[in-house]
TILO-993760 format. One record per residue (C-alpha): residue in one letter; x, y, z; residue number from 1. Coordinates in nm, 3 decimals, decimal comma. Layout:
N
REC res       X       Y       Z   n
REC   a       X       Y       Z NUM
...
//
This chain:
597
REC res       X       Y       Z   n
REC   m   0,001   0,001  -0,002   1
REC   k   0,221   0,279  -0,126   2
REC   n   0,178   0,622   0,028   3
REC   t  -0,040   0,474   0,302   4
REC   v   0,062   0,561   0,655   5
REC   h   0,067   0,237   0,853   6
REC   y   0,036   0,214   1,236   7
REC   t   0,046  -0,068   1,485   8
REC   i  -0,063  -0,031   1,845   9
REC   v  -0,034  -0,298   2,113  10
REC   p  -0,088  -0,287   2,490  11
REC   h   0,251  -0,437   2,541  12
REC   d   0,276  -0,376   2,918  13
REC   p  -0,068  -0,319   3,074  14
REC   a   0,065  -0,333   3,427  15
REC   a   0,300  -0,042   3,345  16
REC   h   0,021   0,134   3,146  17
REC   l   0,228   0,139   2,824  18
REC   f   0,105   0,117   2,469  19
REC   g   0,365   0,029   2,209  20
REC   v   0,312   0,215   1,881  21
REC   t   0,478   0,218   1,540  22
REC   v   0,416   0,447   1,244  23
REC   t   0,562   0,366   0,902  24
REC   v   0,592   0,592   0,599  25
REC   d   0,697   0,421   0,275  26
REC   r   0,837   0,733   0,107  27
REC   p   0,961   0,973   0,371  28
REC   d   1,038   1,337   0,285  29
REC   l   1,385   1,350   0,131  30
REC   n   1,457   1,658   0,337  31
REC   g   1,373   1,480   0,661  32
REC   q   1,031   1,347   0,757  33
REC   l   0,838   1,547   1,018  34
REC   f   0,608   1,384   1,276  35
REC   t   0,379   1,570   1,515  36
REC   l   0,134   1,479   1,794  37
REC   p  -0,176   1,696   1,858  38
REC   a  -0,167   1,934   2,154  39
REC   w  -0,544   1,910   2,218  40
REC   i  -0,842   1,697   2,126  41
REC   p  -1,152   1,836   1,951  42
REC   g  -1,442   1,883   2,189  43
REC   s  -1,220   1,962   2,490  44
REC   y  -1,090   2,313   2,450  45
REC   m  -0,768   2,305   2,645  46
REC   i  -0,404   2,256   2,546  47
REC   r  -0,313   1,919   2,697  48
REC   e   0,034   1,847   2,556  49
REC   f  -0,025   1,479   2,476  50
REC   a   0,339   1,441   2,366  51
REC   k   0,445   1,454   2,730  52
REC   n   0,326   1,092   2,757  53
REC   i   0,569   0,959   2,498  54
REC   v   0,818   0,776   2,711  55
REC   q   1,076   0,677   2,448  56
REC   i   1,100   0,705   2,073  57
REC   a   1,336   0,585   1,801  58
REC   a   1,343   0,567   1,419  59
REC   m   1,461   0,293   1,182  60
REC   a   1,493   0,252   0,807  61
REC   g   1,523  -0,119   0,750  62
REC   e   1,805  -0,235   0,979  63
REC   e   1,960   0,113   1,004  64
REC   r   1,887   0,343   1,294  65
REC   v   1,785   0,695   1,182  66
REC   a   1,866   1,003   1,380  67
REC   l   1,556   1,167   1,527  68
REC   t   1,559   1,531   1,641  69
REC   k   1,293   1,685   1,859  70
REC   l   1,210   2,035   1,727  71
REC   d   0,954   2,149   1,982  72
REC   k   0,717   2,010   2,245  73
REC   h   0,539   1,778   1,999  74
REC   t   0,739   1,766   1,674  75
REC   w   1,021   1,535   1,562  76
REC   r   1,225   1,529   1,244  77
REC   a   1,383   1,210   1,113  78
REC   a   1,713   1,251   0,925  79
REC   p   1,689   1,211   0,546  80
REC   c   1,676   0,843   0,449  81
REC   k   1,536   0,598   0,200  82
REC   g   1,208   0,439   0,296  83
REC   p   1,029   0,280   0,442  84
REC   l   1,083   0,475   0,763  85
REC   t   0,939   0,347   1,096  86
REC   l   0,913   0,522   1,426  87
REC   y   0,888   0,307   1,740  88
REC   y   0,757   0,467   2,059  89
REC   e   0,586   0,401   2,389  90
REC   v   0,292   0,595   2,525  91
REC   y   0,217   0,613   2,896  92
REC   a  -0,159   0,573   2,935  93
REC   w  -0,292   0,635   3,285  94
REC   d  -0,554   0,907   3,250  95
REC   l  -0,900   0,763   3,330  96
REC   s  -1,094   1,015   3,127  97
REC   v  -1,262   1,043   2,787  98
REC   r  -0,986   1,270   2,649  99
REC   t  -0,665   1,070   2,636 100
REC   a  -0,563   0,708   2,700 101
REC   h  -0,587   0,452   2,981 102
REC   l  -0,444   0,103   3,006 103
REC   d  -0,423  -0,158   3,280 104
REC   r  -0,489  -0,528   3,313 105
REC   t  -0,867  -0,479   3,307 106
REC   h  -0,902  -0,275   2,982 107
REC   g  -0,744  -0,038   2,737 108
REC   f  -0,876   0,283   2,584 109
REC   f  -0,727   0,545   2,358 110
REC   n  -0,806   0,847   2,145 111
REC   g  -0,597   0,877   1,835 112
REC   t  -0,484   1,226   1,933 113
REC   s  -0,300   1,073   2,227 114
REC   v  -0,120   0,791   2,047 115
REC   f  -0,090   0,844   1,672 116
REC   l   0,191   1,070   1,547 117
REC   r   0,093   1,252   1,230 118
REC   a   0,327   1,210   0,933 119
REC   e   0,347   1,562   0,787 120
REC   g   0,259   1,574   0,420 121
REC   y   0,065   1,246   0,437 122
REC   e  -0,228   1,358   0,649 123
REC   h  -0,472   1,357   0,355 124
REC   g  -0,389   1,007   0,238 125
REC   a  -0,509   0,666   0,359 126
REC   h  -0,416   0,547   0,712 127
REC   v  -0,434   0,191   0,844 128
REC   v  -0,376   0,063   1,194 129
REC   d  -0,321  -0,287   1,324 130
REC   i  -0,467  -0,314   1,673 131
REC   v  -0,276  -0,602   1,832 132
REC   a  -0,390  -0,806   2,134 133
REC   p  -0,180  -0,811   2,449 134
REC   d   0,013  -1,132   2,519 135
REC   g  -0,118  -1,375   2,785 136
REC   e  -0,404  -1,607   2,851 137
REC   s  -0,559  -1,356   3,091 138
REC   y  -0,648  -1,139   2,791 139
REC   a  -0,807  -1,415   2,583 140
REC   d  -1,158  -1,272   2,628 141
REC   w  -1,063  -0,916   2,528 142
REC   r  -1,250  -0,759   2,237 143
REC   v  -1,222  -0,431   2,046 144
REC   a  -1,498  -0,164   2,017 145
REC   t  -1,458   0,120   1,771 146
REC   a  -1,650   0,283   1,486 147
REC   m  -1,342   0,268   1,269 148
REC   r  -1,380   0,059   0,956 149
REC   q  -1,234  -0,292   1,002 150
REC   i  -1,062  -0,449   0,698 151
REC   k  -0,906  -0,758   0,855 152
REC   g  -1,000  -0,977   1,154 153
REC   r  -1,318  -1,092   1,318 154
REC   r  -1,586  -0,837   1,415 155
REC   y  -1,516  -0,671   1,753 156
REC   g  -1,176  -0,836   1,732 157
REC   f  -0,814  -0,732   1,708 158
REC   g  -0,701  -0,681   1,354 159
REC   r  -0,655  -0,413   1,085 160
REC   y  -0,862  -0,099   1,070 161
REC   a  -0,863   0,183   0,814 162
REC   a  -0,937   0,554   0,783 163
REC   a  -0,947   0,779   0,476 164
REC   n  -0,711   1,035   0,629 165
REC   y  -0,549   1,138   0,962 166
REC   d  -0,850   1,346   1,068 167
REC   e  -1,073   1,041   1,041 168
REC   l  -0,814   0,816   1,212 169
REC   i  -0,810   1,031   1,527 170
REC   d  -1,186   1,068   1,534 171
REC   h  -1,250   0,702   1,618 172
REC   p  -1,159   0,615   1,981 173
REC   v  -1,094   0,253   2,067 174
REC   e  -1,201   0,051   2,372 175
REC   m  -1,054  -0,297   2,436 176
REC   g  -1,128  -0,542   2,708 177
REC   a  -1,391  -0,786   2,832 178
REC   f  -1,679  -0,544   2,804 179
REC   a  -2,054  -0,586   2,803 180
REC   l  -2,201  -0,534   2,455 181
REC   a  -2,549  -0,485   2,309 182
REC   t  -2,669  -0,364   1,968 183
REC   f  -2,984  -0,194   1,843 184
REC   k  -3,089  -0,032   1,518 185
REC   a  -3,204   0,334   1,492 186
REC   h  -3,380   0,391   1,162 187
REC   g  -3,189   0,097   1,020 188
REC   v  -2,842   0,197   1,141 189
REC   p  -2,663  -0,037   1,385 190
REC   h  -2,570   0,118   1,720 191
REC   d  -2,340  -0,066   1,963 192
REC   v  -2,357  -0,002   2,336 193
REC   v  -2,041  -0,097   2,524 194
REC   f  -1,988  -0,090   2,902 195
REC   t  -1,652  -0,153   3,069 196
REC   g  -1,626  -0,214   3,441 197
REC   v  -1,795  -0,420   3,712 198
REC   i  -2,169  -0,361   3,680 199
REC   p  -2,386  -0,620   3,861 200
REC   h  -2,727  -0,687   3,706 201
REC   l  -2,694  -0,418   3,438 202
REC   d  -3,027  -0,373   3,254 203
REC   l  -2,893  -0,360   2,899 204
REC   p  -3,233  -0,417   2,730 205
REC   r  -3,376  -0,111   2,908 206
REC   i  -3,079   0,104   2,810 207
REC   t  -3,087   0,000   2,444 208
REC   a  -3,464   0,056   2,425 209
REC   d  -3,429   0,408   2,570 210
REC   l  -3,130   0,493   2,351 211
REC   k  -3,316   0,372   2,044 212
REC   r  -3,597   0,622   2,109 213
REC   i  -3,347   0,902   2,172 214
REC   c  -3,141   0,828   1,860 215
REC   e  -3,439   0,788   1,632 216
REC   s  -3,580   1,122   1,755 217
REC   q  -3,256   1,299   1,672 218
REC   i  -3,220   1,142   1,334 219
REC   a  -3,580   1,243   1,251 220
REC   l  -3,520   1,599   1,374 221
REC   f  -3,243   1,657   1,115 222
REC   e  -3,387   1,435   0,840 223
REC   p  -3,765   1,428   0,889 224
REC   q  -3,835   1,280   0,544 225
REC   s  -3,554   1,037   0,480 226
REC   k  -3,475   0,945   0,847 227
REC   r  -3,119   0,901   0,722 228
REC   a  -2,841   0,898   0,980 229
REC   p  -2,507   1,057   0,890 230
REC   m  -2,307   0,742   0,978 231
REC   d  -2,320   0,372   0,881 232
REC   r  -2,266   0,257   1,238 233
REC   y  -2,242   0,423   1,579 234
REC   v  -2,079   0,317   1,906 235
REC   f  -2,153   0,430   2,263 236
REC   m  -1,853   0,326   2,473 237
REC   t  -1,885   0,383   2,850 238
REC   m  -1,629   0,340   3,127 239
REC   v  -1,817   0,273   3,453 240
REC   v  -1,657   0,389   3,777 241
REC   g  -1,756   0,447   4,135 242
REC   d  -1,798   0,822   4,087 243
REC   g  -1,753   0,998   3,753 244
REC   y  -1,922   1,185   3,472 245
REC   g  -1,816   1,300   3,127 246
REC   g  -1,838   1,254   2,755 247
REC   l  -1,660   1,341   2,432 248
REC   e  -1,815   1,340   2,092 249
REC   h  -1,677   1,183   1,772 250
REC   r  -1,814   1,157   1,420 251
REC   a  -1,954   0,803   1,467 252
REC   s  -1,910   0,728   1,836 253
REC   t  -1,880   0,875   2,180 254
REC   a  -1,658   0,800   2,476 255
REC   l  -1,841   0,827   2,809 256
REC   i  -1,762   0,787   3,175 257
REC   c  -2,038   0,743   3,439 258
REC   s  -2,103   0,641   3,792 259
REC   r  -2,208   0,279   3,853 260
REC   a  -2,505   0,394   4,056 261
REC   d  -2,645   0,591   3,757 262
REC   l  -2,711   0,275   3,554 263
REC   p  -3,037   0,081   3,588 264
REC   v  -3,048  -0,259   3,755 265
REC   a  -3,254  -0,534   3,600 266
REC   g  -3,606  -0,522   3,742 267
REC   q  -3,576  -0,155   3,838 268
REC   k  -3,860   0,036   3,669 269
REC   e  -3,842   0,391   3,804 270
REC   m  -3,651   0,668   3,632 271
REC   t  -3,384   0,766   3,883 272
REC   d  -3,205   1,101   3,872 273
REC   g  -2,880   0,921   3,795 274
REC   y  -3,018   0,726   3,504 275
REC   r  -3,182   1,042   3,367 276
REC   t  -2,846   1,212   3,389 277
REC   f  -2,681   0,924   3,201 278
REC   l  -2,939   0,934   2,921 279
REC   g  -2,900   1,310   2,902 280
REC   l  -2,523   1,264   2,859 281
REC   c  -2,579   1,009   2,580 282
REC   s  -2,830   1,239   2,412 283
REC   h  -2,588   1,534   2,435 284
REC   e  -2,295   1,348   2,272 285
REC   y  -2,518   1,190   2,009 286
REC   f  -2,656   1,535   1,910 287
REC   h  -2,298   1,641   1,846 288
REC   t  -2,290   1,390   1,559 289
REC   w  -2,466   1,670   1,366 290
REC   n  -2,387   1,983   1,570 291
REC   v  -2,007   2,033   1,582 292
REC   k  -1,885   1,711   1,418 293
REC   r  -2,034   1,806   1,086 294
REC   i  -2,191   2,151   1,134 295
REC   k  -1,878   2,332   1,251 296
REC   p  -1,765   2,682   1,326 297
REC   a  -1,540   2,819   1,052 298
REC   a  -1,247   2,819   1,297 299
REC   f  -1,266   2,437   1,320 300
REC   a  -1,268   2,363   0,949 301
REC   p  -1,004   2,236   0,945 302
REC   y  -0,874   2,199   1,302 303
REC   d  -0,524   2,319   1,384 304
REC   l  -0,430   2,075   1,657 305
REC   s  -0,103   2,241   1,735 306
REC   r  -0,259   2,547   1,905 307
REC   e  -0,581   2,701   2,032 308
REC   n  -0,860   2,752   1,776 309
REC   y  -1,071   3,047   1,882 310
REC   t  -1,441   3,087   1,798 311
REC   p  -1,723   3,295   1,950 312
REC   l  -1,979   3,027   1,855 313
REC   l  -1,953   2,757   2,124 314
REC   w  -2,285   2,886   2,264 315
REC   l  -2,437   2,747   1,946 316
REC   f  -2,241   2,423   1,930 317
REC   e  -2,235   2,335   2,300 318
REC   g  -2,516   2,550   2,436 319
REC   f  -2,772   2,446   2,175 320
REC   t  -2,663   2,085   2,214 321
REC   s  -2,723   2,122   2,589 322
REC   y  -3,071   2,253   2,513 323
REC   y  -3,162   1,967   2,282 324
REC   d  -3,010   1,687   2,495 325
REC   d  -3,290   1,707   2,757 326
REC   l  -3,552   1,828   2,511 327
REC   i  -3,504   1,508   2,310 328
REC   l  -3,558   1,302   2,627 329
REC   v  -3,909   1,446   2,671 330
REC   r  -3,996   1,447   2,301 331
REC   s  -3,898   1,080   2,272 332
REC   g  -4,111   0,992   2,573 333
REC   v  -3,816   0,879   2,787 334
REC   i  -3,901   1,138   3,055 335
REC   t  -4,220   1,331   3,138 336
REC   q  -4,293   1,699   3,083 337
REC   e  -4,277   1,751   3,457 338
REC   a  -3,932   1,595   3,476 339
REC   y  -3,816   1,806   3,182 340
REC   l  -3,938   2,130   3,342 341
REC   k  -3,746   2,036   3,661 342
REC   l  -3,427   1,999   3,453 343
REC   v  -3,485   2,343   3,293 344
REC   s  -3,552   2,492   3,636 345
REC   k  -3,224   2,354   3,765 346
REC   t  -3,036   2,509   3,470 347
REC   i  -3,200   2,847   3,524 348
REC   n  -3,108   2,841   3,895 349
REC   g  -2,750   2,747   3,815 350
REC   v  -2,707   3,032   3,573 351
REC   l  -2,871   3,293   3,803 352
REC   r  -2,646   3,183   4,090 353
REC   g  -2,327   3,319   3,937 354
REC   s  -2,258   3,695   3,914 355
REC   g  -2,017   3,628   3,633 356
REC   r  -2,311   3,624   3,396 357
REC   h  -2,324   4,005   3,422 358
REC   k  -1,956   4,037   3,318 359
REC   q  -1,918   3,790   3,034 360
REC   s  -2,148   3,717   2,743 361
REC   v  -2,187   3,364   2,604 362
REC   a  -2,004   3,477   2,288 363
REC   e  -1,710   3,596   2,502 364
REC   s  -1,730   3,278   2,709 365
REC   s  -1,703   3,077   2,389 366
REC   f  -1,401   3,269   2,268 367
REC   e  -1,230   3,244   2,609 368
REC   a  -1,302   2,879   2,664 369
REC   w  -0,930   2,802   2,634 370
REC   t  -0,822   3,047   2,905 371
REC   k  -1,123   3,077   3,135 372
REC   y  -1,391   2,807   3,109 373
REC   y  -1,146   2,517   3,091 374
REC   r  -0,914   2,674   3,348 375
REC   q  -1,158   2,764   3,619 376
REC   d  -1,046   2,878   3,964 377
REC   e  -1,203   2,981   4,294 378
REC   n  -1,325   3,314   4,143 379
REC   s  -1,483   3,171   3,833 380
REC   t  -1,842   3,195   3,963 381
REC   n  -1,785   3,573   4,000 382
REC   a  -1,612   3,619   3,668 383
REC   i  -1,746   3,392   3,390 384
REC   v  -2,065   3,240   3,252 385
REC   s  -2,098   2,894   3,104 386
REC   y  -2,164   2,877   2,732 387
REC   y  -2,309   2,534   2,805 388
REC   t  -2,578   2,633   3,057 389
REC   k  -2,657   2,990   2,961 390
REC   g  -2,614   2,887   2,597 391
REC   s  -2,890   2,630   2,649 392
REC   l  -3,115   2,902   2,792 393
REC   v  -3,039   3,121   2,493 394
REC   a  -3,154   2,833   2,273 395
REC   l  -3,471   2,798   2,486 396
REC   a  -3,541   3,174   2,461 397
REC   l  -3,491   3,172   2,083 398
REC   d  -3,704   2,861   2,032 399
REC   l  -3,990   3,002   2,240 400
REC   t  -3,966   3,336   2,059 401
REC   i  -3,970   3,185   1,715 402
REC   r  -4,259   2,952   1,797 403
REC   a  -4,470   3,224   1,955 404
REC   e  -4,408   3,495   1,695 405
REC   t  -4,470   3,264   1,400 406
REC   k  -4,772   3,103   1,577 407
REC   g  -4,603   2,764   1,560 408
REC   r  -4,510   2,775   1,191 409
REC   k  -4,138   2,785   1,257 410
REC   s  -3,908   2,682   1,543 411
REC   l  -3,543   2,641   1,637 412
REC   d  -3,572   2,295   1,479 413
REC   d  -3,597   2,466   1,139 414
REC   v  -3,283   2,664   1,207 415
REC   m  -3,091   2,350   1,302 416
REC   r  -3,215   2,169   0,989 417
REC   a  -3,103   2,465   0,774 418
REC   l  -2,761   2,461   0,938 419
REC   w  -2,744   2,088   0,864 420
REC   q  -2,851   2,118   0,505 421
REC   r  -2,618   2,409   0,421 422
REC   y  -2,307   2,329   0,627 423
REC   g  -2,325   1,977   0,770 424
REC   r  -2,486   1,716   0,547 425
REC   d  -2,206   1,716   0,287 426
REC   f  -1,922   1,806   0,522 427
REC   y  -1,742   1,470   0,471 428
REC   a  -1,897   1,395   0,129 429
REC   d  -1,564   1,372  -0,057 430
REC   g  -1,362   1,240   0,236 431
REC   e  -1,223   1,584   0,310 432
REC   a  -1,350   1,845   0,551 433
REC   g  -1,604   2,094   0,422 434
REC   r  -1,660   2,457   0,516 435
REC   g  -1,762   2,584   0,858 436
REC   v  -2,019   2,853   0,940 437
REC   t  -1,926   3,210   1,049 438
REC   e  -2,093   3,424   1,315 439
REC   a  -2,239   3,655   1,049 440
REC   e  -2,382   3,358   0,860 441
REC   v  -2,548   3,229   1,178 442
REC   d  -2,715   3,564   1,237 443
REC   a  -2,841   3,583   0,876 444
REC   l  -2,962   3,228   0,878 445
REC   f  -3,187   3,286   1,180 446
REC   d  -3,367   3,561   0,993 447
REC   s  -3,387   3,388   0,657 448
REC   v  -3,526   3,065   0,803 449
REC   t  -3,777   3,212   1,045 450
REC   g  -3,886   3,523   0,854 451
REC   l  -3,824   3,725   1,172 452
REC   r  -3,570   3,993   1,254 453
REC   l  -3,372   3,838   1,534 454
REC   k  -3,041   4,028   1,510 455
REC   r  -3,141   4,258   1,798 456
REC   l  -3,224   3,963   2,022 457
REC   l  -2,902   3,781   1,926 458
REC   d  -2,703   4,093   2,014 459
REC   r  -2,878   4,120   2,347 460
REC   w  -2,887   3,750   2,449 461
REC   v  -2,567   3,619   2,287 462
REC   r  -2,335   3,919   2,286 463
REC   g  -2,486   4,095   2,589 464
REC   t  -2,481   4,012   2,960 465
REC   g  -2,842   4,073   3,068 466
REC   d  -3,071   3,805   3,207 467
REC   l  -3,311   3,631   2,966 468
REC   p  -3,686   3,720   2,993 469
REC   l  -3,782   3,355   3,036 470
REC   e  -4,089   3,419   3,253 471
REC   k  -4,246   3,628   2,974 472
REC   l  -4,140   3,390   2,699 473
REC   l  -4,277   3,079   2,872 474
REC   a  -4,620   3,231   2,943 475
REC   p  -4,765   3,173   2,589 476
REC   f  -4,689   2,804   2,633 477
REC   g  -4,883   2,768   2,956 478
REC   i  -4,567   2,737   3,168 479
REC   a  -4,578   2,928   3,497 480
REC   y  -4,249   3,067   3,638 481
REC   f  -4,218   3,080   4,016 482
REC   d  -3,921   3,221   4,207 483
REC   q  -3,942   3,097   4,563 484
REC   r  -3,628   3,232   4,731 485
REC   k  -3,574   3,163   5,100 486
REC   r  -3,478   3,511   5,195 487
REC   g  -3,519   3,455   5,569 488
REC   k  -3,239   3,203   5,596 489
REC   p  -2,899   3,333   5,726 490
REC   i  -2,587   3,262   5,520 491
REC   l  -2,219   3,349   5,506 492
REC   g  -2,204   3,389   5,130 493
REC   v  -1,951   3,114   5,062 494
REC   r  -1,938   2,773   4,900 495
REC   t  -1,760   2,517   5,117 496
REC   v  -1,619   2,171   5,059 497
REC   r  -1,517   1,894   5,293 498
REC   d  -1,138   1,866   5,324 499
REC   n  -1,038   1,581   5,560 500
REC   g  -1,323   1,676   5,791 501
REC   d  -1,244   2,048   5,778 502
REC   c  -1,492   2,295   5,638 503
REC   k  -1,290   2,462   5,366 504
REC   v  -1,401   2,765   5,164 505
REC   a  -1,402   2,681   4,794 506
REC   a  -1,548   3,010   4,670 507
REC   v  -1,652   3,347   4,810 508
REC   y  -1,951   3,501   4,646 509
REC   e  -1,906   3,857   4,527 510
REC   n  -2,052   4,126   4,754 511
REC   g  -2,167   3,871   5,011 512
REC   v  -2,102   3,918   5,382 513
REC   a  -1,800   3,686   5,379 514
REC   h  -1,647   3,881   5,092 515
REC   l  -1,701   4,211   5,275 516
REC   a  -1,553   4,065   5,598 517
REC   g  -1,237   3,946   5,420 518
REC   v  -1,294   3,570   5,398 519
REC   s  -1,095   3,414   5,113 520
REC   a  -1,108   3,093   4,915 521
REC   g  -0,887   2,833   5,083 522
REC   d  -0,969   2,951   5,430 523
REC   v  -1,075   2,677   5,679 524
REC   l  -1,373   2,771   5,895 525
REC   v  -1,291   2,692   6,256 526
REC   a  -1,559   2,847   6,481 527
REC   i  -1,857   3,079   6,501 528
REC   d  -1,891   3,265   6,830 529
REC   g  -1,658   3,010   6,987 530
REC   l  -1,845   2,705   6,865 531
REC   r  -1,652   2,467   6,646 532
REC   v  -1,750   2,449   6,282 533
REC   t  -1,705   2,138   6,069 534
REC   s  -1,816   2,036   5,721 535
REC   m  -2,098   1,843   5,878 536
REC   n  -2,246   2,096   6,120 537
REC   l  -2,211   2,440   5,952 538
REC   e  -2,572   2,456   5,842 539
REC   n  -2,696   2,352   6,188 540
REC   v  -2,479   2,616   6,358 541
REC   l  -2,610   2,886   6,126 542
REC   s  -2,972   2,777   6,182 543
REC   r  -2,953   2,913   6,539 544
REC   y  -2,904   3,270   6,405 545
REC   r  -3,112   3,523   6,224 546
REC   v  -3,036   3,743   5,921 547
REC   g  -2,844   4,049   6,041 548
REC   d  -2,697   3,888   6,355 549
REC   a  -2,337   3,986   6,425 550
REC   i  -2,097   3,694   6,470 551
REC   a  -1,729   3,635   6,533 552
REC   l  -1,586   3,400   6,271 553
REC   h  -1,253   3,226   6,326 554
REC   v  -1,068   3,088   6,026 555
REC   f  -0,731   2,938   5,947 556
REC   r  -0,557   3,094   5,647 557
REC   r  -0,261   2,867   5,583 558
REC   d  -0,129   2,828   5,942 559
REC   e  -0,251   3,164   6,071 560
REC   l  -0,566   3,200   6,285 561
REC   l  -0,780   3,500   6,191 562
REC   s  -1,078   3,650   6,376 563
REC   l  -1,331   3,822   6,151 564
REC   a  -1,647   4,013   6,247 565
REC   l  -1,946   4,004   6,015 566
REC   m  -2,323   4,026   6,003 567
REC   l  -2,506   3,729   5,858 568
REC   g  -2,667   3,789   5,521 569
REC   s  -2,991   3,667   5,373 570
REC   d  -3,011   3,367   5,146 571
REC   d  -3,094   3,505   4,803 572
REC   t  -3,020   3,178   4,619 573
REC   p  -3,237   3,149   4,306 574
REC   a  -3,519   2,897   4,349 575
REC   v  -3,704   2,902   4,017 576
REC   t  -3,968   2,639   3,958 577
REC   l  -4,145   2,586   3,624 578
REC   k  -4,490   2,431   3,617 579
REC   a  -4,712   2,336   3,325 580
REC   e  -5,064   2,464   3,374 581
REC   e  -5,396   2,418   3,190 582
REC   r  -5,426   2,716   2,956 583
REC   p  -5,628   2,810   2,646 584
REC   a  -5,610   2,574   2,349 585
REC   a  -5,360   2,794   2,162 586
REC   a  -5,111   2,767   2,445 587
REC   m  -5,162   2,392   2,471 588
REC   r  -5,099   2,351   2,099 589
REC   l  -4,776   2,552   2,122 590
REC   r  -4,661   2,346   2,417 591
REC   t  -4,742   2,015   2,254 592
REC   a  -4,558   2,112   1,938 593
REC   w  -4,256   2,218   2,147 594
REC   l  -4,234   1,927   2,390 595
REC   g  -4,390   1,662   2,172 596
REC   q  -4,624   1,503   2,428 597
//
């Protein structure tokens, strides 16, 4: 296979968490072949320096060793030589997350961005990878799960896999081990569901039935006539742990991590909060199959994986996905309208709780994801807003506005379908990346699709920092908006965490009484009026006081004991509740068209 870049990867020492990898180029650059490893992974907007995990590396041309020079943090140049040229290297894999790679004697997982060096100049040609089984009888029951196209070996087995180019190669994560596996079809397309970890009495039939409804609803949203999915096969791969949550989207699969307690047990019929959360995570990552994996911001087409790629549009690609992930749950009948409105209420309360929303717009939050959202500190609640959560509320506000002002003739669904038809459907049509959408094109598309003039609202809600008029927007749909704040409850104005039994301040809320008294993040609360404070009794101690009472607060800052005087403030924590009410027929029709039940 001339001009094909050929890889092998083998978990050659699972106990040491080491993958052995080779990459071979038949016709290396006569001036010296360059190889680079990505510095970040699409979907997780933070420079992660994956090359730091390469333990050792060497180059060979036949039997001859070839000099290899490291040029920067993630780039190597092989000395000029005749081909084929092969690099041999080891990758340390001990990050139990969806972003990098993890290997031990129980399983292996990797994203291509963590393990596959890119051969510069060959990234647009074919790539093949031989995924090799680890040695030893204890690994005899290991299988392979990936959406990458297999060209040699048994299904779900070790063997040879292929990708049309480097971008496709790194967009297919791989799970290997003795995992649980089930398959269902959504509008004719096979979907694999893979769970790794110890999960007693896992109810796989219930999970596949619920995921089938979710996936078919999303396929129908984007392709209501043809019901055609954008992939030939899809894989949900989940690492199950004692306590964890996260997901990362790929073009035909998703890598997930979840808590064991969130998964349903056989015979369990109720919809627990944990299982609802898991289904919402699956729904979110699946929606990305369209929104960000194919409909992309212009800054991501193509990706530059050597540095940050800035865009002001993550409110659309992450925020709108966060809106639709739970909306699809209710539309598909997996959860009730009441449960959905509770989820929206929780999002509203979370956004209103942070004063950073008045300082940063969701467009600014999107652009600064690299430096602020993905690098949060103790002051983040006072300084930034989430393009996920407020972005989802922007989507809600726009959807309600469009539906109400067009009397149900148009909705945000029409905008998403137009984005799909113009920018996403043919993105990978010729094997190469298509064109992304710009901010100006997004603004224009909202108007052209809906027939409304929405630029003023987009400027206010997306590029401004005011609160959204959700109470007013929900009213035409028969949804009542209640704000039941417990203003009589005394508080310090801090968020605390348990730290080895101590009550440690994690954040100080801006303009709260603790802020005005000089309390700082990292302080350990010791006593109030001489009574000891712990992580377990703080609320009980405060319950004996009233708003406005003066107290003496003792804290440790590092190893220094401080005495601070303050007056207890009033709990002004948002407590919004949404409730569906019986309203005139027009409101009921709007609500039914929106929520689908």
